[in-house]
C-alpha positions as CSV (number, residue, x, y, z in Angstrom):
1,X,-22.2,114.7,75.3
2,X,-20.4,111.1,74.3
3,X,-21.8,108.8,76.5
4,X,-22.3,105.6,74.9
5,X,-20.5,106.6,71.7
6,X,-18.5,103.6,71.3
7,X,-21.2,101.2,72.1
8,X,-23.2,102.7,69.3
9,X,-20.0,102.4,66.8
10,X,-19.6,98.7,67.8
11,X,-23.2,97.9,67.0
12,X,-22.5,98.7,63.4
13,X,-20.9,95.5,61.9
14,X,-23.9,93.8,63.9
15,X,-26.2,95.4,61.9
16,X,-24.1,95.2,58.5
17,X,-24.4,91.4,59.0
18,X,-27.8,91.6,59.8
19,X,-28.6,93.4,56.6
20,X,-26.7,91.4,54.6
21,X,-27.7,87.8,56.0
22,X,-31.1,89.0,55.0
23,X,-30.5,89.9,51.5
24,X,-29.1,86.8,50.8
25,X,-31.9,84.9,52.4
26,X,-34.5,86.6,50.7
27,X,-32.3,86.5,47.3
28,X,-32.1,82.7,48.0
29,X,-35.4,82.0,49.4
30,X,-37.4,81.2,45.9
31,X,-34.7,78.7,44.7
32,X,-35.5,76.5,47.9
33,X,-38.4,74.6,46.4
34,X,-36.5,73.9,43.2
35,X,-33.8,71.9,45.4
36,X,-36.1,69.3,46.4
37,X,-35.7,67.9,42.7
38,X,-32.6,66.3,42.0
39,X,-32.6,67.2,38.6
40,X,-33.1,71.2,39.2
41,X,-30.5,70.7,42.3
42,X,-27.8,69.3,39.5
43,X,-28.9,72.3,37.3
44,X,-28.6,74.9,39.4
45,X,-25.4,73.7,41.1
46,X,-24.2,73.5,37.7
47,X,-25.0,77.0,36.8
48,X,-23.1,78.4,40.2
49,X,-19.8,76.5,39.6
50,X,-19.8,77.6,35.9
51,X,-20.4,80.9,36.5
52,X,-17.9,81.0,39.2
53,X,-15.4,79.8,36.9
54,X,-16.6,81.8,34.2
55,X,-16.0,84.9,36.5
56,X,-12.6,83.5,38.0
57,X,-11.3,82.9,34.3
58,X,-12.5,86.5,32.9
59,X,-10.7,88.2,35.9
60,X,-7.4,86.7,35.8
61,X,-7.4,87.4,31.9
62,X,-8.3,90.9,32.5
63,X,-5.8,91.1,35.3
64,X,-2.9,89.6,33.4
65,X,-2.4,87.0,36.2
66,X,-0.9,83.6,35.3
67,X,-2.8,81.0,33.9
68,X,-3.5,77.7,35.8
69,X,-1.8,75.4,33.6
């Protein structure tokens, strides 16, 4: 009745990684042609870095963590 049960259970992490990787690739694929020009590359990198810092500072303030300085 439970033949191959654990083999089936251990396939789920591989399935999860495949789904997440496919989601990221399909989301970022339209940006790849924009990365060929240096101006848009710098702008996109600036947006990602700025968004990361904005999210970091916002979460630190919301959670009441110590400030960096």
